[in-house]
C-alpha positions as CSV (number, residue, x, y, z in Angstrom):
1,M,-5.9,-8.3,-21.2
2,D,-7.6,-10.8,-19.0
3,D,-9.3,-9.7,-15.8
4,I,-6.8,-11.4,-13.4
5,T,-3.9,-9.7,-15.1
6,A,-5.7,-6.3,-15.1
7,I,-6.6,-6.6,-11.4
8,S,-2.9,-7.6,-10.6
9,Q,-1.7,-4.6,-12.5
10,L,-4.1,-2.4,-10.6
11,K,-2.8,-3.7,-7.3
12,Y,0.8,-3.2,-8.4
13,R,0.0,0.4,-9.5
14,Y,-1.6,1.0,-6.1
15,L,1.6,-0.1,-4.4
16,R,3.9,1.8,-6.8
17,T,2.0,5.1,-6.5
18,L,1.9,4.7,-2.7
19,D,5.6,4.1,-2.4
20,T,6.5,6.9,-4.9
21,K,4.0,9.3,-3.3
22,D,2.1,9.8,-6.5
23,W,-1.1,10.8,-4.7
24,D,-3.2,11.5,-7.9
25,G,-2.2,8.1,-9.3
26,F,-2.9,6.5,-6.0
27,A,-6.4,8.1,-5.8
28,A,-7.1,6.9,-9.4
29,C,-6.9,3.3,-8.3
30,F,-10.1,3.6,-6.2
31,L,-13.7,4.2,-6.7
32,P,-14.8,7.5,-5.0
33,E,-16.9,5.5,-2.5
34,A,-14.1,2.9,-1.8
35,T,-13.5,1.9,1.8
36,G,-10.4,0.7,3.6
37,D,-9.6,-1.1,6.8
38,Y,-5.9,-1.4,7.6
39,N,-5.8,-3.6,10.7
40,G,-8.5,-1.5,12.4
41,L,-7.6,1.9,10.8
42,V,-10.9,2.4,8.9
43,F,-11.7,4.8,6.0
44,D,-15.2,5.5,4.7
45,D,-14.3,6.8,1.3
46,R,-11.4,7.4,-1.1
47,D,-10.8,11.0,-0.1
48,A,-10.3,10.1,3.5
49,L,-8.0,7.2,2.7
50,V,-5.8,9.2,0.2
51,T,-5.6,12.2,2.6
52,Y,-4.5,10.0,5.4
53,M,-1.8,8.4,3.3
54,R,-0.6,11.7,2.0
55,D,-0.4,13.2,5.4
56,N,1.1,10.3,7.2
57,L,3.4,8.6,4.6
58,G,4.7,11.8,3.0
59,D,8.1,13.4,2.7
60,G,10.7,12.0,5.1
61,M,9.2,8.5,5.1
62,L,10.5,5.7,2.9
63,T,8.2,2.9,2.2
64,M,8.3,-0.5,0.5
65,H,5.1,-2.5,-0.1
66,Q,5.3,-5.8,-2.0
67,V,2.5,-8.3,-2.6
68,H,2.6,-11.8,-3.9
69,H,0.7,-15.1,-3.9
70,P,-2.6,-13.5,-5.2
71,E,-5.8,-15.4,-4.9
72,I,-8.2,-13.6,-7.3
73,D,-11.8,-14.5,-8.0
74,V,-13.7,-12.7,-10.7
75,D,-17.5,-12.7,-10.8
76,G,-18.8,-10.7,-13.8
77,D,-18.0,-7.0,-13.0
78,T,-16.9,-7.6,-9.4
79,A,-13.9,-9.4,-8.0
80,S,-12.2,-10.2,-4.8
81,A,-8.6,-11.0,-4.0
82,R,-6.3,-11.9,-1.2
83,W,-2.6,-10.9,-1.4
84,Y,0.3,-11.6,0.9
85,L,1.9,-8.3,1.9
86,Q,5.5,-7.7,3.0
87,D,6.2,-4.1,3.9
88,K,8.9,-1.8,5.3
89,V,8.6,1.8,6.6
90,I,11.7,3.8,7.4
91,V,11.8,7.2,9.0
92,P,15.4,8.4,9.0
93,A,14.7,11.5,11.1
94,F,13.5,9.3,14.0
95,R,16.0,6.5,13.3
96,F,13.0,4.2,13.1
97,M,12.2,1.2,10.9
98,L,9.2,-1.1,10.8
99,E,8.9,-4.4,8.9
100,G,5.8,-6.5,8.7
101,A,3.6,-8.9,6.9
102,A,-0.2,-9.1,6.4
103,F,-2.9,-10.5,4.3
104,Y,-4.8,-8.0,2.1
105,S,-8.5,-8.7,1.4
106,D,-9.6,-6.5,-1.5
107,R,-12.8,-6.0,-3.6
108,Y,-12.8,-4.6,-7.1
109,Q,-15.4,-3.2,-9.5
110,R,-15.1,-3.1,-13.3
111,T,-15.7,0.5,-14.6
112,S,-15.6,2.0,-18.1
113,D,-12.0,3.0,-17.2
114,G,-11.0,-0.5,-16.1
115,W,-10.9,-2.2,-12.7
116,R,-10.9,0.0,-9.6
117,V,-10.6,-0.9,-5.9
118,S,-14.0,-0.7,-4.0
119,H,-12.5,-1.9,-0.7
120,T,-9.0,-2.7,0.5
121,G,-7.5,-3.6,3.8
122,Y,-5.3,-6.0,5.6
123,R,-4.8,-7.9,8.9
124,R,-1.3,-8.1,10.2
125,T,0.4,-11.4,10.8
126,F,3.5,-9.7,12.4
127,E,5.2,-6.4,12.9
128,I,8.8,-5.7,14.0
129,T,10.1,-2.3,14.9
130,Y,13.7,-1.2,15.1
131,D,15.6,1.7,16.5
132,L,18.2,2.3,13.8
133,A,20.6,3.6,16.4
134,D,20.8,0.0,17.7
135,L,22.0,-1.2,14.3
136,P,25.6,-0.1,14.1
137,G,26.7,1.1,10.6
138,T,23.2,1.5,9.4
139,K,22.9,4.0,6.6
140,V,19.6,5.0,4.9
141,K,19.4,6.7,1.5
142,G,16.2,7.8,-0.1
143,P,15.5,8.9,-3.6
144,G,17.7,12.0,-4.5
145,E,19.2,12.1,-1.0
146,H,22.5,11.8,0.6
147,T,23.0,8.9,3.0
148,H,21.5,9.4,6.5
149,V,23.3,7.8,9.4
C-alpha cells in the first residue's frame, strides 16, 4: 500500500472510531506523545486527547465526522496533511444539533506498526447550532435506539 493511501486509511479510521466510540481503536491511531489543537482546545498527549473525547462525546451524543479533499505530503518517515472537515453533533436529550466545517492540519509519523498521528487539529470555517425544538417534526434515532422527538 502506498503512503498516501495508508495515511488516508488512518484518518478514516480515526473518524470511524471517534463516531462509533471505539476508544481503544481511536487511541491506537496516535503516537503516545501526539498533540492536538481543535480550534484552541489543546491537548499535550494522546491520553489527554482520548480521555476528553471519551468523556465529552460519549453515550447520548451522536456524531458524524467526514473529511475530504486531502492534501498529503510525505517526506520519508514523516508526513503532513490538510483535510476539509464536515461534522455534525446531535444531543437528543438537550434537543441540540451543531453542524460545522473546518480544515484539519495533521502530522504523521511512520512506525513499525504503520503510520500514526503525531499531531491533529483544526480551525473552524463556520459553525451552526440548532434547537431541535425549533424544527417541527424532527426525529433523531441513534444506533439501537427508538426515535427521539
